[in-house]
Backbone of each chain as ProteinMPNN parsed JSONL, in Angstrom:
{"seq_chain_A": "MDLPGPIHDFLLVFLGSGLILGSLGVVLLTNPIYSAFSLGLVLVCISLFYILSNSHFVAATQLLIYVGAINVLILFAVMFMNGSEYYKDLNLWTVGDGITSLVCTSILISQMTTILDTS", "coords_chain_A": {"N_chain_A": [[-3.483, 19.538, 9.028], [-3.102, 23.072, 9.034], [-3.858, 24.437, 6.396], [-4.667, 26.736, 3.728], [-7.867, 26.303, 2.081], [-8.015, 25.628, -0.85], [-5.32, 24.919, -1.391], [-4.937, 22.776, 0.275], [-6.829, 20.968, -0.797], [-5.78, 20.669, -3.375], [-3.318, 19.467, -2.823], [-4.245, 17.084, -1.721], [-5.513, 15.909, -3.96], [-3.33, 15.602, -5.613], [-1.655, 13.842, -4.138], [-3.412, 11.702, -3.947], [-3.722, 10.925, -6.628], [-1.105, 10.168, -7.122], [-0.972, 7.955, -5.412], [-2.882, 6.247, -6.612], [-1.837, 5.773, -9.196], [0.636, 4.741, -8.49], [-0.004, 2.381, -7.064], [-1.214, 0.906, -9.076], [1.038, 0.598, -10.605], [2.611, -1.048, -8.977], [1.284, -3.486, -9.147], [0.963, -4.041, -11.888], [3.327, -3.666, -13.393], [5.956, -5.331, -15.1], [8.697, -5.715, -14.662], [10.352, -6.499, -11.711], [11.893, -4.7, -10.219], [11.106, -2.147, -11.014], [8.569, -2.326, -10.01], [9.104, -2.427, -7.27], [10.174, 0.13, -6.849], [7.958, 1.641, -7.458], [6.332, 0.912, -5.365], [7.771, 2.202, -3.359], [7.209, 4.855, -4.061], [4.459, 4.907, -3.504], [4.52, 4.537, -0.712], [5.861, 6.84, 0.162], [4.056, 8.797, -0.663], [1.907, 8.138, 0.991], [3.017, 8.761, 3.437], [3.302, 11.574, 3.219], [0.625, 12.149, 3.095], [-0.141, 11.49, 5.669], [1.064, 13.589, 7.039], [-0.54, 15.684, 6.199], [-2.786, 14.951, 7.585], [-2.44, 15.73, 10.195], [-0.922, 13.944, 11.688], [1.897, 13.712, 12.69], [3.845, 12.19, 13.904], [3.282, 9.555, 13.131], [3.699, 9.836, 10.437], [6.464, 10.324, 10.298], [7.356, 7.896, 11.352], [6.382, 6.094, 9.45], [7.843, 6.919, 7.206], [10.432, 6.376, 8.059], [10.437, 3.579, 8.768], [8.894, 2.095, 6.85], [9.676, 3.095, 4.218], [12.424, 3.351, 4.637], [13.341, 0.938, 5.751], [11.712, -1.41, 5.116], [11.151, -1.184, 2.368], [13.734, -1.027, 1.339], [14.66, -3.516, 2.094], [13.004, -5.111, 0.547], [13.938, -4.389, -1.967], [16.525, -5.425, -1.771], [15.901, -8.166, -1.677], [14.693, -8.507, -4.17], [16.791, -7.951, -5.904], [18.455, -9.954, -5.176], [17.291, -12.296, -5.938], [17.303, -14.386, -8.831], [17.245, -12.481, -11.478], [16.963, -12.876, -14.191], [15.165, -14.653, -15.252], [12.727, -13.509, -14.852], [12.136, -11.414, -16.464], [11.21, -12.384, -18.792], [8.611, -12.944, -18.42], [5.619, -13.23, -19.757], [2.733, -11.171, -20.523], [0.376, -12.794, -19.917], [-2.996, -12.966, -19.807], [-4.67, -14.722, -17.725], [-7.401, -17.048, -16.972], [-7.824, -17.119, -14.269], [-6.825, -14.626, -13.493], [-8.794, -12.965, -14.576], [-11.094, -13.746, -13.135], [-10.28, -13.092, -10.56], [-9.987, -10.324, -10.824], [-12.639, -9.608, -11.243], [-13.741, -10.356, -8.768], [-12.302, -8.688, -7.03], [-13.075, -6.188, -7.96], [-15.759, -6.298, -7.286], [-15.534, -6.414, -4.528], [-14.453, -3.887, -4.073], [-16.555, -2.241, -5.009], [-18.623, -2.932, -3.274], [-17.512, -2.069, -0.869], [-17.352, 0.672, -1.41], [-20.055, 1.394, -1.676], [-20.922, 0.839, 0.907], [-19.392, 2.691, 2.354], [-20.34, 5.145, 1.322], [-22.954, 5.008, 2.063], [-22.975, 5.023, 4.807], [-23.239, 7.602, 6.738]], "CA_chain_A": [[-2.602, 20.702, 8.912], [-3.909, 24.265, 8.79], [-3.543, 25.089, 5.131], [-5.872, 27.253, 3.06], [-8.686, 25.254, 1.493], [-7.645, 25.122, -2.174], [-4.016, 24.257, -1.381], [-5.177, 21.477, 0.914], [-7.502, 20.09, -1.757], [-4.87, 20.359, -4.47], [-2.348, 18.48, -2.332], [-4.932, 15.8, -1.597], [-5.712, 15.327, -5.292], [-2.002, 15.224, -6.097], [-1.222, 12.629, -3.451], [-4.321, 10.613, -4.305], [-3.386, 10.416, -7.958], [0.15, 9.429, -6.971], [-1.292, 6.663, -4.819], [-3.603, 5.394, -7.564], [-0.919, 5.339, -10.256], [1.683, 3.912, -7.899], [-0.498, 1.048, -6.746], [-1.337, 0.196, -10.353], [2.385, 0.238, -11.031], [3.088, -2.187, -8.191], [0.647, -4.732, -9.565], [0.954, -4.312, -13.319], [4.621, -3.606, -14.051], [6.514, -6.665, -15.19], [10.012, -5.731, -14.042], [10.091, -6.378, -10.261], [12.576, -3.546, -9.632], [10.191, -1.027, -11.224], [7.467, -2.505, -9.083], [9.557, -2.051, -5.928], [10.281, 1.589, -6.78], [6.603, 2.17, -7.42], [5.9, 0.759, -3.971], [8.385, 3.293, -2.618], [6.437, 6.07, -4.323], [3.202, 4.799, -2.756], [4.768, 4.716, 0.713], [6.177, 8.249, 0.402], [2.789, 9.544, -0.787], [1.114, 7.899, 2.194], [3.636, 9.52, 4.518], [2.902, 12.972, 3.068], [-0.787, 12.216, 3.435], [-0.241, 11.511, 7.126], [1.39, 14.943, 7.489], [-1.742, 16.494, 5.998], [-3.804, 14.552, 8.549], [-2.009, 16.126, 11.539], [-0.317, 12.823, 12.411], [3.29, 13.897, 12.281], [4.674, 11.086, 14.396], [3.062, 8.387, 12.281], [4.332, 10.124, 9.15], [7.897, 10.089, 10.433], [7.549, 6.455, 11.531], [6.142, 5.464, 8.153], [8.97, 7.2, 6.327], [11.628, 5.697, 8.54], [10.377, 2.126, 8.791], [8.449, 1.506, 5.6], [10.545, 3.434, 3.093], [13.825, 3.186, 4.96], [13.729, -0.428, 6.09], [10.998, -2.481, 4.421], [11.341, -1.045, 0.934], [15.125, -1.375, 1.045], [14.754, -4.976, 2.232], [12.36, -5.686, -0.638], [14.864, -4.208, -3.083], [17.582, -6.415, -1.615], [15.405, -9.487, -2.043], [14.461, -8.528, -5.609], [18.072, -8.032, -6.608], [19.12, -11.198, -4.811], [16.718, -13.355, -6.747], [17.844, -14.424, -10.173], [16.297, -11.649, -12.204], [16.951, -13.04, -15.639], [14.02, -15.396, -15.767], [11.469, -12.828, -14.598], [11.852, -10.442, -17.506], [10.536, -13.005, -19.916], [7.26, -13.287, -18.002], [4.701, -12.565, -20.678], [1.506, -10.647, -19.906], [-0.734, -13.663, -20.276], [-4.153, -12.696, -18.947], [-5.296, -16.028, -17.553], [-8.787, -17.049, -16.485], [-7.762, -16.779, -12.846], [-6.684, -13.175, -13.394], [-10.089, -12.34, -14.833], [-12.009, -14.003, -12.019], [-9.825, -12.299, -9.409], [-10.301, -8.905, -11.041], [-14.073, -9.433, -10.989], [-13.974, -10.436, -7.32], [-11.762, -7.49, -6.376], [-13.939, -5.056, -8.312], [-16.989, -6.382, -6.497], [-15.161, -6.016, -3.163], [-14.307, -2.428, -4.06], [-17.857, -1.591, -5.168], [-19.394, -3.112, -2.037], [-16.943, -1.178, 0.134], [-17.708, 2.053, -1.72], [-21.458, 1.643, -1.337], [-21.034, 0.879, 2.367], [-18.835, 3.957, 2.825], [-21.179, 6.273, 0.951], [-24.242, 4.92, 2.745], [-22.814, 5.28, 6.233], [-22.861, 9.007, 6.914]], "C_chain_A": [[-3.438, 21.903, 8.523], [-3.444, 24.972, 7.536], [-4.802, 25.754, 4.606], [-6.555, 26.145, 2.266], [-8.235, 24.733, 0.144], [-6.289, 24.43, -2.196], [-4.139, 22.867, -0.782], [-5.801, 20.504, -0.073], [-6.588, 19.713, -2.906], [-3.842, 19.323, -4.041], [-2.98, 17.114, -2.185], [-5.115, 15.131, -2.945], [-4.381, 14.838, -5.846], [-1.545, 13.911, -5.463], [-2.123, 11.45, -3.791], [-4.02, 10.036, -5.67], [-2.059, 9.68, -7.943], [-0.068, 8.045, -6.385], [-1.927, 5.726, -5.827], [-2.647, 4.874, -8.625], [0.178, 4.436, -9.701], [1.225, 2.51, -7.583], [-0.751, 0.246, -8.012], [0.028, -0.242, -10.865], [2.947, -0.939, -10.267], [2.55, -3.483, -8.761], [0.949, -5.047, -11.026], [2.312, -4.266, -13.989], [5.286, -4.966, -14.021], [7.887, -6.76, -14.531], [9.86, -5.557, -12.534], [10.81, -5.202, -9.601], [11.742, -2.283, -9.827], [9.032, -1.102, -10.244], [7.867, -2.103, -7.665], [9.703, -0.535, -5.803], [8.92, 2.249, -6.782], [6.006, 2.01, -6.034], [6.523, 1.833, -3.094], [7.666, 4.613, -2.825], [5.135, 6.066, -3.541], [3.439, 5.085, -1.284], [5.111, 6.161, 1.038], [4.918, 9.102, 0.293], [1.917, 9.347, 0.439], [1.693, 8.675, 3.364], [3.286, 11.002, 4.428], [1.429, 13.157, 3.393], [-0.982, 12.228, 4.943], [0.119, 12.89, 7.689], [0.189, 15.866, 7.309], [-2.815, 16.171, 7.023], [-3.39, 14.826, 9.971], [-1.44, 14.973, 12.347], [1.157, 12.805, 12.065], [4.166, 12.75, 12.724], [4.517, 9.841, 13.53], [3.693, 8.6, 10.909], [5.831, 9.872, 9.21], [8.19, 8.596, 10.585], [7.382, 5.708, 10.213], [7.33, 5.671, 7.242], [10.198, 6.418, 6.759], [11.535, 4.193, 8.349], [9.962, 1.571, 7.433], [9.396, 1.815, 4.456], [11.977, 3.067, 3.414], [14.246, 1.768, 5.248], [13.042, -1.455, 5.203], [11.218, -2.38, 2.922], [12.761, -1.403, 0.521], [15.316, -2.878, 1.122], [14.131, -5.67, 1.031], [13.26, -5.528, -1.856], [16.035, -5.178, -3.004], [17.118, -7.778, -2.088], [15.177, -9.589, -3.546], [15.774, -8.653, -6.361], [18.798, -9.323, -6.303], [18.589, -12.364, -5.63], [17.255, -13.253, -8.162], [16.916, -13.699, -11.12], [16.135, -11.984, -13.664], [15.708, -13.773, -16.106], [12.705, -14.683, -15.524], [11.164, -11.778, -15.636], [11.028, -11.058, -18.622], [9.115, -13.401, -19.577], [6.27, -12.523, -18.873], [3.432, -12.145, -19.95], [0.322, -11.51, -20.303], [-1.872, -13.44, -19.3], [-4.923, -14.002, -18.794], [-6.724, -15.882, -17.044], [-8.827, -16.668, -15.019], [-7.612, -15.292, -12.625], [-8.013, -12.479, -13.604], [-11.056, -12.518, -13.685], [-11.611, -13.169, -10.807], [-10.124, -10.82, -9.593], [-11.779, -8.643, -10.844], [-14.373, -9.425, -9.495], [-13.486, -9.17, -6.636], [-12.565, -6.25, -6.729], [-15.229, -5.096, -7.507], [-16.723, -6.035, -5.038], [-15.091, -4.5, -3.071], [-15.657, -1.741, -4.151], [-18.691, -1.748, -3.908], [-18.856, -2.218, -0.933], [-17.335, 0.259, -0.13], [-19.154, 2.338, -1.39], [-21.646, 1.68, 0.172], [-20.519, 2.204, 2.914], [-19.784, 5.105, 2.534], [-22.561, 6.201, 1.582], [-24.129, 5.313, 4.205], [-22.36, 6.716, 6.431], [-22.955, 9.388, 8.383]], "O_chain_A": [[-4.392, 21.768, 7.756], [-2.73, 25.974, 7.596], [-5.905, 25.374, 5.001], [-5.92, 25.182, 1.836], [-8.079, 23.523, -0.02], [-6.106, 23.459, -2.932], [-3.532, 21.909, -1.26], [-5.369, 19.357, -0.181], [-6.609, 18.573, -3.369], [-3.526, 18.406, -4.8], [-2.35, 16.098, -2.48], [-4.899, 13.926, -3.076], [-4.315, 13.782, -6.475], [-1.107, 12.991, -6.155], [-1.648, 10.321, -3.91], [-4.053, 8.821, -5.864], [-1.885, 8.691, -8.655], [0.567, 7.077, -6.804], [-1.567, 4.551, -5.902], [-2.638, 3.68, -8.927], [0.599, 3.484, -10.358], [1.963, 1.548, -7.8], [-0.531, -0.965, -8.03], [0.168, -1.302, -11.475], [3.683, -1.749, -10.831], [3.276, -4.473, -8.85], [1.171, -6.208, -11.369], [2.444, -4.798, -15.091], [5.192, -5.681, -13.023], [8.208, -7.773, -13.909], [9.288, -4.556, -12.101], [10.39, -4.746, -8.537], [11.668, -1.441, -8.932], [8.571, -0.088, -9.719], [7.071, -1.507, -6.939], [9.386, 0.027, -4.755], [8.74, 3.304, -6.173], [5.258, 2.872, -5.574], [5.871, 2.329, -2.175], [7.523, 5.402, -1.891], [4.742, 7.087, -2.976], [2.653, 5.797, -0.66], [4.699, 6.669, 2.081], [4.734, 10.034, 1.076], [1.256, 10.284, 0.886], [0.947, 9.192, 4.196], [3.001, 11.629, 5.449], [1.028, 14.202, 3.907], [-1.884, 12.897, 5.447], [-0.448, 13.316, 8.695], [-0.075, 16.723, 8.152], [-3.667, 17.011, 7.311], [-3.935, 14.212, 10.889], [-1.47, 15.016, 13.577], [1.613, 11.995, 11.258], [5.109, 12.37, 12.031], [5.495, 9.155, 13.231], [4.168, 7.649, 10.288], [6.406, 9.282, 8.295], [9.157, 8.089, 10.015], [8.152, 4.799, 9.902], [7.786, 4.738, 6.58], [10.917, 5.865, 5.927], [12.465, 3.586, 7.818], [10.615, 0.665, 6.915], [9.876, 0.9, 3.788], [12.682, 2.528, 2.561], [15.401, 1.413, 5.013], [13.713, -2.29, 4.596], [11.451, -3.395, 2.267], [12.97, -2.012, -0.528], [16.045, -3.457, 0.317], [14.643, -6.681, 0.548], [13.34, -6.431, -2.69], [16.492, -5.696, -4.023], [17.835, -8.471, -2.809], [15.435, -10.636, -4.141], [15.859, -9.383, -7.349], [19.659, -9.752, -7.072], [19.323, -13.292, -5.972], [17.616, -12.173, -8.63], [15.894, -14.253, -11.525], [15.254, -11.433, -14.325], [15.239, -13.552, -17.222], [11.657, -15.18, -15.938], [10.036, -11.288, -15.695], [10.26, -10.38, -19.305], [8.47, -14.112, -20.346], [6.11, -11.31, -18.732], [3.096, -12.69, -18.899], [-0.619, -11.037, -20.94], [-1.732, -13.694, -18.104], [-5.739, -14.346, -19.649], [-7.195, -14.789, -16.733], [-9.745, -15.979, -14.571], [-8.19, -14.739, -11.69], [-8.335, -11.518, -12.904], [-11.755, -11.583, -13.295], [-12.461, -12.611, -10.113], [-10.475, -10.132, -8.635], [-12.158, -7.587, -10.338], [-15.152, -8.604, -9.011], [-14.167, -8.632, -5.763], [-12.724, -5.357, -5.897], [-15.737, -4.055, -7.092], [-17.571, -5.437, -4.376], [-15.598, -3.898, -2.125], [-15.894, -0.759, -3.448], [-19.389, -0.817, -3.505], [-19.625, -1.667, -0.146], [-17.624, 1.002, 0.808], [-19.467, 3.412, -0.875], [-22.447, 2.47, 0.672], [-21.118, 2.781, 3.821], [-20.014, 5.952, 3.397], [-23.27, 7.206, 1.637], [-25.065, 5.868, 4.781], [-21.17, 6.999, 6.294], [-22.678, 10.532, 8.743]]}, "seq_chain_B": "MILEHVLVLSAYLFSIGIYGLITSRNMVRALMCLELILNAVNINFVTFSDFFDSRQLKGDIFSIFVIAIAAAEAAIGLAIVSSPQNSG", "coords_chain_B": {"N_chain_B": [[-10.932, 18.361, 3.496], [-12.74, 15.556, 2.779], [-14.323, 12.971, 4.535], [-15.304, 10.61, 3.308], [-13.998, 10.469, 0.851], [-11.369, 9.884, 1.463], [-11.658, 7.408, 2.668], [-12.623, 5.921, 0.536], [-10.401, 5.979, -1.12], [-8.632, 4.473, 0.443], [-9.999, 2.032, 0.396], [-9.77, 1.415, -2.278], [-6.96, 1.042, -2.504], [-6.759, -1.211, -0.884], [-8.239, -3.157, -2.325], [-6.774, -3.295, -4.701], [-4.42, -4.267, -3.611], [-5.239, -6.813, -2.729], [-5.889, -7.982, -5.166], [-3.373, -7.991, -6.443], [-1.987, -9.6, -4.666], [-3.186, -12.102, -4.958], [-2.881, -12.706, -7.685], [-0.174, -12.651, -8.305], [2.794, -14.019, -9.609], [5.325, -13.956, -8.763], [7.049, -14.213, -5.715], [8.044, -12.125, -4.181], [6.666, -9.957, -5.176], [4.148, -10.545, -4.223], [4.554, -10.143, -1.499], [5.003, -7.403, -1.581], [2.454, -6.493, -2.306], [1.078, -7.257, -0.079], [2.114, -5.424, 1.729], [0.876, -3.172, 0.652], [-1.799, -3.675, 1.341], [-1.689, -3.545, 4.142], [-0.938, -0.898, 4.472], [-3.177, 0.392, 3.492], [-5.029, -0.176, 5.495], [-3.792, 1.206, 7.559], [-4.091, 3.854, 6.679], [-6.814, 4.138, 6.992], [-7.069, 3.96, 9.812], [-5.564, 6.218, 10.686], [-6.942, 8.279, 9.493], [-9.461, 8.148, 10.699], [-8.663, 8.687, 13.265], [-7.819, 11.311, 12.973], [-10.187, 12.62, 12.325], [-12.064, 12.07, 14.354], [-10.938, 11.789, 16.871], [-9.219, 13.659, 18.192], [-8.097, 14.139, 20.64], [-7.186, 11.863, 22.089], [-5.933, 10.172, 20.276], [-6.131, 7.42, 19.504], [-6.255, 5.889, 17.183], [-3.893, 6.54, 15.852], [-1.996, 5.42, 17.551], [-2.567, 2.716, 17.339], [-1.939, 2.323, 14.683], [0.8, 2.512, 14.749], [1.463, 0.1, 15.935], [0.619, -1.601, 13.883], [2.407, -0.93, 11.857], [4.8, -1.822, 12.999], [4.348, -4.596, 13.169], [3.999, -5.228, 10.52], [6.551, -4.695, 9.553], [8.027, -6.702, 10.856], [6.876, -9.06, 9.783], [7.41, -8.724, 7.107], [10.172, -8.878, 7.064], [10.587, -11.544, 7.893], [9.185, -12.914, 5.893], [10.63, -12.222, 3.578], [13.025, -13.384, 4.205], [12.319, -16.046, 4.105], [11.652, -16.261, 1.419], [14.071, -15.797, 0.101], [15.57, -17.986, 0.825], [17.83, -20.832, 0.569], [16.385, -23.071, -0.243], [14.3, -22.209, -1.804], [14.931, -21.706, -4.497], [16.731, -19.544, -4.385]], "CA_chain_B": [[-10.835, 16.942, 3.197], [-13.991, 14.876, 3.099], [-13.996, 11.653, 5.082], [-15.626, 9.501, 2.401], [-13.02, 10.376, -0.227], [-10.171, 9.212, 1.955], [-11.986, 5.996, 2.888], [-12.712, 5.279, -0.779], [-9.015, 5.79, -1.559], [-8.084, 3.335, 1.177], [-10.654, 0.815, -0.109], [-9.157, 1.126, -3.577], [-5.642, 0.456, -2.242], [-6.974, -2.55, -0.333], [-8.657, -4.124, -3.346], [-5.62, -3.486, -5.592], [-3.491, -5.14, -2.896], [-5.751, -8.183, -2.753], [-5.749, -8.497, -6.537], [-1.97, -8.28, -6.694], [-1.547, -10.699, -3.811], [-3.683, -13.376, -5.475], [-2.473, -13.02, -9.05], [1.245, -12.461, -8.607], [3.537, -15.268, -9.687], [6.563, -13.713, -8.063], [6.737, -14.198, -4.289], [8.368, -10.809, -3.628], [5.573, -9.054, -5.539], [3.043, -10.82, -3.302], [4.851, -9.446, -0.25], [4.793, -5.965, -1.801], [1.028, -6.221, -2.277], [0.678, -7.354, 1.323], [2.399, -4.112, 2.332], [-0.17, -2.248, 0.206], [-3.003, -3.923, 2.133], [-1.5, -3.039, 5.503], [-0.945, 0.558, 4.427], [-4.56, 0.848, 3.344], [-5.619, -0.238, 6.842], [-3.215, 2.295, 8.343], [-4.722, 5.111, 6.262], [-8.125, 4.188, 7.644], [-6.89, 4.254, 11.237], [-5.083, 7.578, 10.903], [-7.995, 9.219, 9.09], [-10.471, 8.19, 11.75], [-8.077, 9.364, 14.417], [-7.792, 12.739, 12.695], [-11.511, 13.216, 12.263], [-12.949, 11.864, 15.485], [-10.272, 11.467, 18.122], [-8.059, 14.536, 18.226], [-7.538, 14.278, 21.978], [-6.492, 10.69, 22.607], [-5.125, 9.599, 19.192], [-6.064, 5.966, 19.618], [-5.989, 5.319, 15.87], [-2.474, 6.703, 15.566], [-1.208, 4.472, 18.34], [-2.721, 1.368, 16.779], [-1.232, 2.22, 13.403], [2.213, 2.224, 15.052], [1.53, -1.356, 16.111], [0.489, -2.268, 12.581], [3.672, -0.727, 11.134], [5.818, -2.692, 13.581], [4.072, -5.989, 12.817], [4.267, -5.369, 9.083], [7.997, -4.78, 9.376], [8.498, -8.021, 11.289], [6.511, -10.15, 8.879], [8.11, -8.534, 5.838], [11.526, -9.407, 7.219], [10.547, -13.003, 7.913], [8.747, -13.381, 4.583], [11.71, -12.101, 2.61], [14.045, -14.388, 4.547], [11.843, -17.333, 3.6], [11.687, -16.224, -0.043], [15.436, -15.888, -0.4], [16.308, -19.097, 1.43], [18.376, -21.669, -0.504], [15.435, -24.078, -0.71], [13.292, -21.669, -2.717], [15.614, -21.235, -5.71], [17.284, -18.225, -4.089]], "C_chain_B": [[-12.11, 16.262, 3.658], [-13.651, 13.452, 3.501], [-14.21, 10.548, 4.065], [-14.599, 9.36, 1.304], [-11.786, 9.617, 0.217], [-10.443, 7.737, 2.168], [-12.118, 5.254, 1.568], [-11.31, 5.035, -1.34], [-8.381, 4.608, -0.861], [-8.712, 2.017, 0.728], [-10.07, 0.416, -1.458], [-7.778, 0.49, -3.404], [-5.766, -0.973, -1.746], [-7.325, -3.544, -1.42], [-7.551, -4.344, -4.376], [-4.602, -4.407, -4.925], [-3.94, -6.587, -2.906], [-5.601, -8.782, -4.142], [-4.288, -8.872, -6.819], [-1.457, -9.449, -5.878], [-1.987, -12.035, -4.396], [-3.051, -13.697, -6.814], [-0.991, -12.859, -9.309], [1.951, -13.806, -8.602], [4.862, -15.163, -8.964], [6.265, -13.544, -6.584], [7.012, -12.832, -3.68], [7.278, -9.805, -3.984], [4.37, -9.284, -4.644], [3.287, -10.142, -1.953], [4.686, -7.947, -0.396], [3.317, -5.632, -1.752], [0.471, -6.394, -0.873], [0.987, -6.059, 2.065], [1.38, -3.076, 1.907], [-1.427, -2.397, 1.055], [-2.851, -3.318, 3.523], [-1.465, -1.518, 5.523], [-2.328, 1.117, 4.228], [-5.259, 0.852, 4.707], [-5.089, 0.897, 7.697], [-3.817, 3.639, 7.976], [-6.086, 5.254, 6.917], [-8.0, 4.589, 9.104], [-6.523, 5.712, 11.462], [-6.152, 8.588, 10.525], [-9.089, 9.302, 10.138], [-9.941, 8.881, 13.001], [-8.049, 10.869, 14.201], [-9.174, 13.35, 12.78], [-12.247, 13.151, 13.586], [-12.243, 11.818, 16.827], [-9.054, 12.359, 18.306], [-7.421, 14.624, 19.604], [-6.694, 13.08, 22.369], [-5.685, 9.947, 21.559], [-5.019, 8.089, 19.266], [-5.75, 5.32, 18.27], [-4.524, 5.415, 15.495], [-1.635, 5.676, 16.294], [-1.349, 3.075, 17.766], [-2.014, 1.238, 15.454], [0.26, 2.04, 13.608], [2.407, 0.726, 15.251], [1.508, -2.07, 14.771], [1.771, -2.112, 11.781], [4.735, -1.663, 11.669], [5.609, -4.142, 13.16], [4.312, -6.219, 11.333], [5.749, -5.458, 8.8], [8.522, -6.152, 9.743], [8.135, -9.097, 10.278], [7.104, -9.951, 7.499], [9.523, -9.086, 5.917], [11.531, -10.935, 7.174], [10.144, -13.552, 6.553], [9.853, -13.316, 3.556], [12.849, -13.059, 2.931], [13.627, -15.76, 4.027], [11.951, -17.377, 2.082], [13.103, -16.443, -0.541], [16.233, -16.969, 0.292], [16.793, -20.026, 0.31], [17.408, -22.713, -1.025], [14.525, -23.551, -1.799], [13.92, -21.061, -3.954], [16.175, -19.842, -5.521], [18.758, -18.108, -4.41]], "O_chain_B": [[-12.504, 16.392, 4.817], [-12.801, 12.806, 2.887], [-13.388, 9.637, 3.963], [-14.338, 8.244, 0.854], [-11.224, 8.816, -0.531], [-9.586, 6.897, 1.893], [-11.763, 4.078, 1.484], [-11.06, 4.003, -1.962], [-7.672, 3.821, -1.488], [-8.03, 0.993, 0.683], [-9.896, -0.768, -1.747], [-7.46, -0.49, -4.077], [-4.985, -1.843, -2.13], [-6.783, -4.649, -1.452], [-7.395, -5.457, -4.878], [-3.986, -5.237, -5.594], [-3.123, -7.492, -3.072], [-5.232, -9.947, -4.286], [-4.007, -9.939, -7.366], [-0.597, -10.203, -6.333], [-1.235, -13.007, -4.334], [-2.712, -14.853, -7.065], [-0.579, -12.928, -10.467], [1.741, -14.63, -7.711], [5.454, -16.177, -8.593], [5.34, -12.819, -6.219], [6.304, -12.41, -2.766], [6.987, -8.903, -3.199], [3.642, -8.342, -4.33], [2.355, -9.628, -1.334], [4.274, -7.277, 0.551], [2.945, -4.59, -1.211], [-0.509, -5.742, -0.513], [0.219, -5.639, 2.929], [1.037, -2.191, 2.691], [-2.048, -1.408, 1.445], [-3.763, -2.662, 4.026], [-1.916, -0.906, 6.491], [-2.64, 2.196, 4.731], [-5.996, 1.784, 5.027], [-5.835, 1.491, 8.475], [-4.035, 4.48, 8.849], [-6.473, 6.342, 7.344], [-8.735, 5.454, 9.582], [-7.099, 6.373, 12.326], [-6.267, 9.637, 11.158], [-9.59, 10.385, 10.438], [-10.679, 9.571, 13.704], [-8.237, 11.629, 15.151], [-9.326, 14.475, 13.254], [-12.987, 14.076, 13.921], [-12.92, 11.809, 17.855], [-7.959, 11.855, 18.555], [-6.309, 15.136, 19.73], [-5.606, 13.244, 22.921], [-4.817, 9.152, 21.92], [-3.931, 7.535, 19.106], [-5.05, 4.308, 18.221], [-3.968, 4.495, 14.895], [-0.685, 5.125, 15.738], [-0.375, 2.325, 17.707], [-1.531, 0.156, 15.118], [0.934, 1.478, 12.744], [3.396, 0.153, 14.794], [2.264, -3.013, 14.539], [2.19, -3.047, 11.099], [5.497, -2.242, 10.894], [6.568, -4.842, 12.832], [4.775, -7.288, 10.935], [6.173, -6.202, 7.916], [9.362, -6.71, 9.037], [8.961, -9.945, 9.942], [7.289, -10.929, 6.775], [10.018, -9.688, 4.964], [12.367, -11.544, 6.506], [10.703, -14.552, 6.102], [10.013, -14.233, 2.75], [13.562, -13.498, 2.029], [14.461, -16.541, 3.568], [12.303, -18.412, 1.515], [13.319, -17.189, -1.496], [17.46, -16.885, 0.345], [16.23, -20.012, -0.784], [17.581, -23.202, -2.141], [14.027, -24.317, -2.625], [13.485, -20.005, -4.413], [16.095, -19.027, -6.44], [19.351, -17.048, -4.208]]}, "name": "protein", "num_of_chains": 2, "seq": "MDLPGPIHDFLLVFLGSGLILGSLGVVLLTNPIYSAFSLGLVLVCISLFYILSNSHFVAATQLLIYVGAINVLILFAVMFMNGSEYYKDLNLWTVGDGITSLVCTSILISQMTTILDTSMILEHVLVLSAYLFSIGIYGLITSRNMVRALMCLELILNAVNINFVTFSDFFDSRQLKGDIFSIFVIAIAAAEAAIGLAIVSSPQNSG"}
């Protein structure tokens, strides 16, 4: 999109921070309904990001299908499941969680070095 | 907009999606993290299409395919999750 430089950069930083916080909310929030709404925030931020990338058709498709159909379906499934036993899920940080976080951090670091090396 | 920043953002979404997919005890949360992974891939496609392919938009067209397939498998996955056999 042909915006002035600082407005474009400010919108990118805004949407990027929304994406980062929203994705952390999807994974780390204990209540599954909060997690589903955080996924909705992530999908809307991605759709606005597509508008900034001059892909208006994909942005409309993303908004219609992901937010309008898939997110609503996920909310239906979350409310359909018996929600009472999922609130009591304690935040026990198991050994598997630690190993997976190490593996995912190493995946992220290897991807970042590959991206920054390939110019 | 610098290309590397957007690709790093998509890599971050991908790794958060993989972490959530492996460590989630709730099946619906695993499907939500699978949607995160597919959206990270879509961001990559659309960004490359914006930067390098403004005439033919091949990345945009493929991301439409990915959105359609993600919708289909989300529907089937949620039907399996909420079936009577799986404590639904």
